[in-house]
C-alpha positions in Angstrom: 188.0 169.6 102.3 187.9 165.7 101.8 189.7 163.5 100.4 188.3 159.6 99.5 190.4 157.6 101.5 188.6 158.9 105.0 191.5 161.0 106.0 191.9 164.2 106.6 193.7 166.9 104.2 194.8 170.3 105.6 195.7 173.2 103.1 199.2 175.3 104.3 202.4 174.7 104.5 205.0 173.3 107.0 207.5 175.9 106.2 210.7 174.3 108.1 210.2 171.1 105.9 210.3 173.6 102.8 213.0 175.1 103.0 215.0 171.7 103.8 213.9 170.7 100.7 214.9 173.6 99.3 217.9 173.0 100.4 218.1 169.9 98.9 217.4 171.5 95.9 219.9 173.8 96.0 222.5 171.1 96.6 221.3 168.7 93.9 221.6 171.8 91.4 225.2 172.0 92.4 225.9 168.5 91.8 224.2 168.4 88.4 226.6 171.9 87.7 229.6 169.9 89.1 229.3 167.1 86.8 228.8 169.0 83.9 232.1 170.5 84.8 233.6 167.3 85.0 232.7 165.9 82.2 233.6 168.9 80.4 236.9 168.1 81.5 236.9 165.0 80.4 235.6 166.1 77.3 238.9 168.3 76.6 241.0 165.6 77.6 239.4 163.3 75.0 239.8 165.9 72.3 243.7 166.1 73.3 243.8 162.2 72.2 241.3 161.8 69.9 241.2 163.7 66.5 238.6 163.5 63.6 235.6 164.0 62.4 234.3 161.7 65.0 235.9 163.3 67.4 234.4 166.8 66.0 231.1 165.2 65.9 231.6 163.9 69.6 232.7 167.6 70.8 230.0 169.0 68.9 227.3 167.4 70.0 228.6 167.5 73.6 228.8 171.3 73.3 225.6 171.4 71.6 223.2 169.1 72.6 224.3 167.3 76.1 225.7 170.5 78.0 222.7 172.7 77.7 220.6 170.3 79.0 222.8 170.2 82.2 222.6 173.5 82.3 218.9 173.5 82.2 218.7 171.0 84.8 220.8 173.0 87.1 218.9 175.6 87.2 215.8 174.5 87.2 217.0 172.6 90.5 218.4 176.0 91.3 214.9 177.8 90.5 213.0 175.3 92.6 215.1 175.9 95.9 214.7 179.3 95.4 210.6 179.5 95.4 211.0 176.8 98.3 212.8 179.6 100.2 210.3 182.3 98.8 207.3 180.6 99.5 208.7 179.1 103.1 209.3 183.2 103.6 205.8 184.4 103.0 204.1 181.5 104.6 206.1 182.7 107.5 205.5 186.3 107.9 201.6 185.3 106.9 201.7 183.4 109.8 203.4 185.7 111.9 200.4 188.8 111.3 
């Protein structure tokens, strides 16, 4: 396989690097989930100090629009981590055989 810059290109995987990246992705997933929980708490405190139609709209937008995006981001990062871990394990098994 060639590339246009004249350097060598290889196929395969460095499972140590992939596993390290998987751990980073897992940590990012946990950070997003923690941030979402913090925002949830702040939103609840806001609801105690703010009443009326605008407050209800704000809470509904958080619960219906924004919170699901955080949930999806955390889930996607966790899935990417899982896939990376599995791929690294498969690479190790293939290399060992």
